MMTF fields as JSON, N, C-alpha, C and O atoms, coordinates in Angstrom:
{
  "mmtfVersion": "1.0.0",
  "mmtfProducer": "UNKNOWN",
  "numBonds": 483,
  "numAtoms": 484,
  "numGroups": 121,
  "numChains": 1,
  "numModels": 1,
  "chainsPerModel": [1],
  "groupsPerChain": [121],
  "chainIdList": ["A"],
  "bondAtomList": [4, 2, 8, 6, 12, 10, 16, 14, 20, 18, 24, 22, 28, 26, 32, 30, 36, 34, 40, 38, 44, 42, 48, 46, 52, 50, 56, 54, 60, 58, 64, 62, 68, 66, 72, 70, 76, 74, 80, 78, 84, 82, 88, 86, 92, 90, 96, 94, 100, 98, 104, 102, 108, 106, 112, 110, 116, 114, 120, 118, 124, 122, 128, 126, 132, 130, 136, 134, 140, 138, 144, 142, 148, 146, 152, 150, 156, 154, 160, 158, 164, 162, 168, 166, 172, 170, 176, 174, 180, 178, 184, 182, 188, 186, 192, 190, 196, 194, 200, 198, 204, 202, 208, 206, 212, 210, 216, 214, 220, 218, 224, 222, 228, 226, 232, 230, 236, 234, 240, 238, 244, 242, 248, 246, 252, 250, 256, 254, 260, 258, 264, 262, 268, 266, 272, 270, 276, 274, 280, 278, 284, 282, 288, 286, 292, 290, 296, 294, 300, 298, 304, 302, 308, 306, 312, 310, 316, 314, 320, 318, 324, 322, 328, 326, 332, 330, 336, 334, 340, 338, 344, 342, 348, 346, 352, 350, 356, 354, 360, 358, 364, 362, 368, 366, 372, 370, 376, 374, 380, 378, 384, 382, 388, 386, 392, 390, 396, 394, 400, 398, 404, 402, 408, 406, 412, 410, 416, 414, 420, 418, 424, 422, 428, 426, 432, 430, 436, 434, 440, 438, 444, 442, 448, 446, 452, 450, 456, 454, 460, 458, 464, 462, 468, 466, 472, 470, 476, 474, 480, 478],
  "bondOrderList": [1, 1, 1, 1, 1, 1, 1, 1, 1, 1, 1, 1, 1, 1, 1, 1, 1, 1, 1, 1, 1, 1, 1, 1, 1, 1, 1, 1, 1, 1, 1, 1, 1, 1, 1, 1, 1, 1, 1, 1, 1, 1, 1, 1, 1, 1, 1, 1, 1, 1, 1, 1, 1, 1, 1, 1, 1, 1, 1, 1, 1, 1, 1, 1, 1, 1, 1, 1, 1, 1, 1, 1, 1, 1, 1, 1, 1, 1, 1, 1, 1, 1, 1, 1, 1, 1, 1, 1, 1, 1, 1, 1, 1, 1, 1, 1, 1, 1, 1, 1, 1, 1, 1, 1, 1, 1, 1, 1, 1, 1, 1, 1, 1, 1, 1, 1, 1, 1, 1, 1],
  "groupList": [{"groupName": "UNK", "atomNameList": ["N", "CA", "C", "O"], "elementList": ["N", "C", "C", "O"], "formalChargeList": [0, 0, 0, 0], "bondAtomList": [1, 0, 2, 1, 3, 2], "bondOrderList": [1, 1, 2], "singleLetterCode": "X", "chemCompType": "L-PEPTIDE LINKING"}],
  "groupTypeList": [0, 0, 0, 0, 0, 0, 0, 0, 0, 0, 0, 0, 0, 0, 0, 0, 0, 0, 0, 0, 0, 0, 0, 0, 0, 0, 0, 0, 0, 0, 0, 0, 0, 0, 0, 0, 0, 0, 0, 0, 0, 0, 0, 0, 0, 0, 0, 0, 0, 0, 0, 0, 0, 0, 0, 0, 0, 0, 0, 0, 0, 0, 0, 0, 0, 0, 0, 0, 0, 0, 0, 0, 0, 0, 0, 0, 0, 0, 0, 0, 0, 0, 0, 0, 0, 0, 0, 0, 0, 0, 0, 0, 0, 0, 0, 0, 0, 0, 0, 0, 0, 0, 0, 0, 0, 0, 0, 0, 0, 0, 0, 0, 0, 0, 0, 0, 0, 0, 0, 0, 0],
  "groupIdList": [1, 2, 3, 4, 5, 6, 7, 8, 9, 10, 11, 12, 13, 14, 15, 16, 17, 18, 19, 20, 21, 22, 23, 24, 25, 26, 27, 28, 29, 30, 31, 32, 33, 34, 35, 36, 37, 38, 39, 40, 41, 42, 43, 44, 45, 46, 47, 48, 49, 50, 51, 52, 53, 54, 55, 56, 57, 58, 59, 60, 61, 62, 63, 64, 65, 66, 67, 68, 69, 70, 71, 72, 73, 74, 75, 76, 77, 78, 79, 80, 81, 82, 83, 84, 85, 86, 87, 88, 89, 90, 91, 92, 93, 94, 95, 96, 97, 98, 99, 100, 101, 102, 103, 104, 105, 106, 107, 108, 109, 110, 111, 112, 113, 114, 115, 116, 117, 118, 119, 120, 121],
  "secStructList": [7, 6, 6, 1, 7, 7, 4, 4, 4, 7, 7, 2, 2, 2, 2, 2, 2, 1, 7, 7, 7, 6, 6, 7, 7, 7, 7, 7, 7, 1, 3, 3, 3, 3, 3, 7, 7, 4, 4, 4, 6, 6, 7, 3, 3, 3, 3, 3, 3, 3, 3, 7, 7, 6, 6, 2, 2, 2, 2, 2, 2, 2, 2, 2, 2, 2, 6, 6, 3, 3, 3, 3, 3, 3, 3, 3, 3, 3, 3, 6, 6, 3, 3, 3, 3, 3, 3, 3, 3, 3, 3, 6, 6, 1, 1, 7, 7, 7, 2, 2, 2, 2, 2, 2, 2, 2, 2, 2, 2, 2, 6, 6, 1, 7, 7, 7, 7, 7, 7, 7, 7],
  "xCoordList": [-24.939, -25.917, -27.214, -27.078, -28.412, -29.517, -29.488, -29.277, -29.697, -29.69, -28.208, -28.046, -27.155, -25.782, -25.343, -26.039, -24.254, -23.829, -23.161, -22.603, -23.27, -22.794, -21.322, -20.972, -20.371, -18.883, -18.376, -17.34, -18.98, -18.538, -18.792, -18.221, -19.576, -19.828, -19.101, -19.354, -18.209, -17.495, -16.231, -15.495, -16.009, -14.617, -13.551, -13.367, -12.811, -11.825, -10.677, -10.134, -10.287, -9.113, -9.517, -8.727, -10.771, -11.103, -10.999, -10.862, -11.071, -11.022, -9.526, -9.291, -8.565, -7.206, -7.014, -6.013, -7.802, -7.633, -8.416, -7.948, -9.658, -10.45, -10.181, -9.868, -10.285, -10.109, -11.452, -12.576, -11.192, -12.504, -13.38, -12.9, -14.644, -15.659, -15.2, -14.611, -15.402, -14.912, -15.451, -14.783, -16.568, -17.195, -16.718, -17.029, -16.01, -15.377, -14.546, -13.63, -14.689, -13.735, -12.393, -12.311, -11.328, -9.936, -9.954, -10.768, -8.932, -8.693, -8.166, -7.24, -8.735, -8.235, -7.993, -8.896, -6.653, -6.608, -6.35, -5.538, -7.022, -6.829, -5.549, -4.919, -5.201, -4.0, -3.907, -4.781, -2.686, -2.395, -1.203, -0.393, -1.23, -0.076, 0.492, -0.286, 1.635, 2.305, 3.291, 4.189, 3.144, 4.04, 4.54, 3.826, 5.913, 6.443, 7.125, 8.138, 6.597, 7.157, 7.055, 6.145, 7.983, 7.905, 6.636, 6.334, 5.842, 4.673, 3.646, 2.745, 3.749, 2.897, 3.388, 2.959, 4.389, 4.904, 5.718, 5.757, 6.254, 7.065, 6.286, 6.879, 4.96, 4.011, 3.877, 4.187, 3.447, 3.26, 1.706, 0.782, 1.541, 0.166, 0.004, 0.805, -1.158, -1.558, -2.971, -3.914, -3.076, -4.324, -4.474, -3.548, -5.474, -5.818, -7.176, -8.1, -7.239, -8.465, -8.728, -7.822, -9.941, -10.301, -11.745, -12.403, -12.33, -13.694, -13.974, -13.305, -15.042, -15.377, -15.951, -16.523, -15.706, -16.33, -16.329, -15.857, -16.971, -17.019, -15.61, -14.886, -15.149, -13.864, -12.708, -11.543, -13.107, -12.123, -11.293, -10.069, -11.925, -11.331, -10.552, -9.418, -11.203, -10.453, -9.215, -8.228, -9.156, -7.947, -6.89, -5.721, -7.402, -6.353, -5.641, -4.422, -6.583, -5.905, -5.044, -4.09, -5.38, -4.544, -3.201, -2.215, -3.105, -1.936, -1.162, 0.047, -1.839, -0.996, -0.387, 0.73, -1.191, -0.849, 0.308, 1.223, 0.186, 1.349, 2.703, 3.722, 2.731, 3.972, 4.381, 5.332, 3.653, 4.032, 3.486, 3.977, 2.442, 1.823, 0.573, -0.126, 0.066, -1.247, -1.834, -1.062, -2.99, -3.673, -3.766, -4.293, -3.188, -3.532, -4.794, -5.58, -4.993, -6.14, -6.66, -5.828, -7.993, -8.606, -9.663, -10.355, -9.712, -10.834, -11.295, -10.561, -12.49, -13.023, -14.147, -15.098, -14.093, -15.136, -15.481, -14.584, -16.638, -17.205, -18.047, -18.851, -17.897, -18.629, -18.956, -18.045, -20.161, -20.492, -19.745, -19.377, -19.517, -18.852, -17.466, -16.877, -16.76, -15.451, -14.88, -15.194, -14.123, -13.575, -12.32, -11.392, -12.306, -11.127, -10.891, -11.484, -9.951, -9.539, -8.255, -7.311, -8.14, -6.8, -6.552, -7.457, -5.209, -4.759, -3.438, -2.658, -3.328, -2.116, -1.591, -2.198, -0.431, 0.153, 1.254, 2.108, 1.403, 2.495, 3.016, 2.291, 4.196, 4.638, 3.835, 3.138, 3.851, 3.027, 3.396, 2.57, 4.645, 5.127, 4.87, 5.276, 4.191, 3.806, 4.944, 4.715, 6.03, 7.068, 6.699, 5.678, 7.683, 7.53, 7.979, 8.983, 7.152, 7.588, 8.99, 9.439, 9.546, 10.878, 10.606, 9.524, 11.831, 11.751, 11.5, 10.768, 12.079, 11.745, 10.273, 9.756, 9.613, 8.176, 7.453, 6.531, 7.735, 7.085, 7.3, 6.418, 8.485, 8.768, 8.082, 7.626, 8.013, 7.247, 5.719, 5.035, 5.254, 3.799, 3.523, 2.615, 4.392, 4.181, 4.237, 3.495, 5.069, 5.34, 4.022, 3.452, 3.516, 2.253, 1.131, 0.414, 0.978, -0.005, -0.146, -1.2, 1.103, 1.274, 1.006, 0.805, 0.998, 0.608, -0.923, -1.447, -1.581, -3.049, -3.558, -4.759, -2.632, -2.933, -2.888, -1.956, -3.865, -3.941, -2.687, -2.251, -2.178, -1.017, -1.519, -2.485, -0.835, -1.248, -0.238, 0.973, -0.712, 0.032, 0.867, 0.387, 2.18, 2.927, 2.463, 2.099, 2.444, 2.052, 2.972, 4.184, 2.498, 3.507, 3.793, 2.959, 4.981, 5.4, 4.922, 5.182],
  "yCoordList": [-29.755, -30.339, -29.522, -28.302, -30.014, -29.248, -28.411, -28.979, -27.086, -26.199, -25.815, -25.003, -26.287, -25.89, -24.712, -24.31, -24.146, -22.968, -23.384, -24.47, -22.391, -22.672, -22.309, -21.164, -23.404, -23.168, -22.06, -21.5, -21.656, -20.573, -19.241, -18.244, -19.152, -17.872, -17.681, -16.724, -18.588, -18.559, -17.813, -18.116, -16.709, -15.976, -16.719, -16.562, -17.552, -18.413, -17.566, -17.925, -16.432, -15.592, -15.08, -15.038, -14.695, -14.16, -15.295, -15.01, -16.528, -17.598, -17.664, -18.149, -17.16, -17.164, -16.05, -16.069, -15.104, -13.773, -13.79, -13.249, -14.391, -14.389, -15.415, -16.533, -15.106, -16.204, -17.094, -16.632, -18.325, -19.125, -18.55, -17.854, -18.85, -18.353, -18.751, -19.826, -18.014, -18.298, -19.683, -20.302, -20.188, -21.341, -22.491, -23.612, -22.358, -23.381, -24.412, -23.962, -25.59, -26.525, -26.466, -26.106, -26.858, -26.773, -27.799, -28.714, -27.496, -28.337, -29.617, -29.587, -30.849, -32.104, -32.786, -32.817, -33.403, -34.065, -35.537, -35.836, -36.409, -37.889, -38.3, -39.321, -37.482, -37.854, -36.676, -35.841, -36.775, -35.884, -36.498, -37.294, -35.984, -36.448, -35.262, -34.395, -35.127, -34.004, -34.595, -35.342, -34.285, -34.757, -33.751, -32.991, -33.723, -32.638, -33.315, -32.839, -34.305, -35.036, -34.373, -33.572, -34.685, -33.951, -34.336, -33.601, -35.373, -35.588, -34.529, -34.395, -33.75, -32.614, -31.218, -30.154, -31.36, -30.172, -29.275, -28.055, -29.782, -29.018, -28.423, -27.775, -28.599, -28.011, -29.109, -30.285, -28.682, -29.621, -30.071, -29.258, -31.468, -31.873, -32.219, -32.921, -31.639, -31.898, -32.557, -32.123, -33.603, -34.172, -34.163, -34.644, -33.702, -33.773, -34.394, -34.223, -35.144, -35.905, -35.568, -35.565, -35.311, -35.066, -34.798, -34.462, -34.952, -34.513, -33.175, -32.262, -32.936, -31.638, -30.894, -31.422, -29.474, -28.668, -27.307, -27.1, -26.31, -24.956, -24.466, -24.634, -23.86, -23.296, -24.19, -23.793, -25.469, -26.463, -25.909, -25.805, -25.587, -25.124, -23.903, -23.777, -22.87, -21.651, -21.833, -21.175, -22.711, -22.932, -23.529, -23.145, -24.524, -25.138, -23.995, -23.907, -23.169, -22.228, -21.223, -20.638, -21.062, -20.099, -20.676, -19.94, -21.947, -22.739, -22.706, -22.476, -22.935, -22.972, -21.645, -21.565, -20.589, -19.168, -18.655, -17.919, -19.058, -18.747, -19.294, -18.844, -20.253, -20.791, -20.311, -20.804, -19.342, -18.675, -19.46, -19.394, -20.196, -21.132, -20.765, -20.309, -20.871, -20.649, -21.812, -22.469, -22.09, -23.17, -22.739, -21.692, -23.685, -23.455, -24.199, -23.758, -25.38, -26.078, -26.698, -27.047, -26.851, -27.31, -28.368, -28.229, -29.332, -30.316, -30.519, -31.099, -30.044, -29.984, -30.887, -30.731, -31.884, -32.898, -33.208, -33.24, -33.396, -33.821, -35.013, -34.987, -36.057, -37.224, -37.792, -38.147, -37.855, -38.529, -37.905, -38.601, -36.605, -35.697, -35.835, -35.434, -36.34, -36.456, -35.583, -35.912, -34.571, -33.871, -34.526, -34.997, -34.545, -34.982, -33.872, -33.866, -32.983, -31.962, -32.169, -32.617, -31.853, -31.883, -30.693, -30.067, -30.324, -29.101, -29.376, -30.304, -28.511, -28.474, -27.027, -26.034, -26.942, -25.743, -25.227, -26.021, -23.927, -23.231, -22.069, -21.628, -21.653, -20.516, -19.295, -19.278, -18.311, -17.0, -16.395, -15.747, -16.578, -15.908, -16.838, -16.541, -17.983, -18.875, -20.032, -20.986, -19.9, -20.811, -22.122, -22.232, -23.049, -24.254, -24.008, -23.345, -24.601, -24.444, -25.03, -26.026, -24.444, -25.039, -26.157, -26.327, -27.007, -28.019, -27.426, -28.032, -26.217, -25.593, -25.342, -25.513, -24.958, -24.67, -25.926, -25.939, -26.996, -28.178, -28.86, -29.495, -28.67, -29.171, -28.382, -28.928, -27.022, -26.327, -26.662, -26.727, -26.857, -27.228, -28.542, -28.639, -29.482, -30.821, -30.707, -31.423, -29.853, -29.605, -29.005, -29.489, -28.033, -27.163, -28.255, -28.328, -29.029, -29.945, -31.072, -31.503, -31.487, -32.541, -32.103, -32.942, -30.853, -30.299, -30.44, -30.309, -30.699, -30.863, -32.318, -32.586, -33.191, -34.544, -35.044, -34.672, -35.896, -36.342, -37.198, -38.018, -36.941, -37.619, -38.947, -38.952, -39.972, -41.169, -41.602, -41.43, -42.096, -42.521, -43.776, -44.654, -43.827, -45.123, -46.173, -45.926, -47.392, -48.591, -48.969, -48.969, -49.293, -49.858, -51.22, -52.021, -51.555, -52.841, -53.716, -54.918],
  "zCoordList": [41.568, 42.39, 42.464, 42.553, 42.439, 42.691, 44.022, 45.094, 43.947, 45.209, 45.53, 46.442, 44.911, 45.069, 44.286, 43.354, 44.6, 43.99, 42.681, 42.522, 41.725, 40.471, 40.578, 40.861, 40.324, 40.439, 39.55, 39.911, 38.405, 37.611, 38.297, 37.856, 39.305, 39.966, 41.28, 42.011, 41.568, 42.892, 42.561, 41.623, 43.486, 43.447, 44.13, 45.337, 43.397, 44.04, 44.623, 45.668, 43.961, 44.493, 45.857, 46.801, 45.922, 47.403, 48.525, 49.715, 48.075, 49.098, 49.668, 50.775, 48.862, 49.385, 50.284, 50.999, 50.355, 51.158, 52.359, 53.36, 52.404, 53.619, 54.484, 54.075, 55.772, 56.821, 56.88, 56.682, 57.157, 57.278, 58.386, 59.281, 58.309, 59.323, 60.72, 60.829, 61.781, 63.125, 63.595, 64.423, 63.141, 63.549, 62.796, 63.199, 61.768, 61.038, 61.751, 62.44, 61.712, 62.367, 61.601, 60.426, 62.384, 61.648, 60.438, 60.313, 59.58, 58.375, 58.909, 59.72, 58.479, 58.726, 57.389, 56.553, 57.13, 55.871, 56.23, 57.105, 55.574, 55.732, 54.883, 55.162, 53.862, 53.014, 52.006, 51.773, 51.464, 50.25, 49.518, 49.994, 48.252, 47.328, 46.698, 46.3, 46.572, 45.887, 44.878, 45.267, 43.63, 42.488, 41.683, 41.029, 41.717, 40.706, 39.48, 38.967, 39.094, 37.984, 36.632, 36.415, 35.687, 34.33, 33.586, 32.647, 33.854, 33.089, 33.27, 32.441, 34.354, 34.593, 34.128, 34.577, 33.122, 32.38, 33.446, 33.284, 34.348, 35.221, 36.332, 37.195, 36.379, 37.344, 38.51, 38.319, 39.588, 40.771, 40.769, 40.75, 40.79, 40.983, 42.469, 43.086, 43.018, 44.329, 44.419, 43.758, 45.247, 45.594, 47.045, 47.697, 47.647, 49.028, 49.198, 48.403, 50.314, 50.763, 52.306, 53.14, 52.568, 53.922, 54.043, 53.058, 55.376, 55.644, 55.297, 55.78, 54.382, 53.955, 55.141, 56.094, 54.949, 56.076, 55.385, 54.267, 56.255, 55.661, 55.594, 56.575, 54.497, 54.349, 53.92, 53.904, 53.559, 53.3, 52.038, 52.123, 50.965, 49.758, 50.001, 49.538, 50.813, 50.985, 51.742, 51.414, 52.786, 53.556, 52.636, 52.623, 51.844, 50.937, 49.953, 49.808, 49.33, 48.485, 49.312, 48.799, 50.484, 51.298, 51.587, 51.588, 51.831, 52.156, 50.852, 50.869, 49.685, 48.469, 48.055, 47.544, 48.306, 47.923, 48.975, 48.606, 50.129, 51.134, 50.764, 51.289, 49.872, 49.35, 48.012, 47.406, 47.557, 46.306, 45.1, 43.973, 45.438, 44.177, 43.853, 44.758, 42.611, 42.25, 41.451, 40.753, 41.488, 40.691, 39.137, 38.762, 38.302, 36.881, 36.531, 35.692, 37.205, 37.01, 38.348, 39.185, 38.588, 39.908, 39.455, 38.447, 40.215, 40.136, 41.617, 42.417, 41.958, 43.288, 43.325, 42.56, 44.224, 44.272, 45.859, 46.702, 46.127, 47.521, 47.233, 46.302, 47.992, 47.812, 49.262, 50.01, 49.588, 50.919, 52.081, 53.028, 52.022, 53.031, 53.007, 54.011, 52.037, 51.889, 50.724, 49.58, 50.9, 49.916, 49.138, 49.796, 47.849, 47.191, 46.009, 44.93, 46.416, 45.449, 44.801, 45.451, 43.474, 42.875, 42.132, 41.581, 42.096, 41.646, 40.753, 40.965, 39.821, 38.96, 39.298, 38.896, 40.059, 40.515, 39.859, 39.465, 39.651, 39.213, 40.2, 41.091, 39.998, 40.711, 40.449, 39.434, 41.215, 40.909, 39.638, 38.993, 39.227, 37.916, 36.758, 35.634, 37.0, 35.84, 35.614, 34.87, 36.219, 35.95, 36.847, 37.526, 36.719, 37.487, 38.846, 39.108, 39.783, 41.26, 41.599, 41.031, 42.419, 42.9, 43.876, 44.437, 44.05, 45.024, 46.361, 47.144, 46.714, 47.997, 48.188, 49.293, 47.182, 47.291, 47.45, 48.265, 46.787, 46.972, 48.377, 48.955, 48.825, 50.209, 51.288, 52.293, 51.053, 52.009, 51.943, 52.965, 50.767, 50.575, 51.434, 52.259, 51.135, 51.808, 53.286, 53.959, 53.861, 55.299, 55.725, 56.704, 55.099, 55.546, 55.589, 56.587, 54.625, 54.549, 55.544, 56.012, 55.795, 56.8, 58.203, 59.081, 58.44, 59.721, 59.905, 61.011, 58.838, 58.983, 59.123, 59.113, 59.247, 59.239, 60.673, 61.386, 61.173, 62.594, 62.85, 62.041, 63.988, 64.48, 65.195, 65.958, 64.904, 65.539, 66.759, 66.62, 67.806, 68.807, 68.409, 67.691, 68.92, 68.413, 69.256, 70.405, 68.754, 69.397, 70.46, 70.239, 71.594, 72.649, 72.541, 72.118, 72.917, 72.715, 73.995, 74.053]
}
């Protein structure tokens, strides 16, 4: 985009190590999908959607790395203030992620989804 940062100059590894700025609002996810199917070559496919904010990508990369996962591929997009980022994830040793890593990732991401009050009868 005109006036935006060149994605080739961003240090994505540093985003997993630095805390988000203190003024950054918390990460909120409208939804996410995690798929560990064989179509992805044994890697985990992750798609997340939520309101974009300062530190959105860095927070996601930190959540991923804390579960022993690293992106092999990333597609990062923001449209009309909504982030829709997709990742193909491997274990840090390059192997396929375990079921435990996938489940831990799902649990960590679920913690960032808004909770809805149950409907009263």
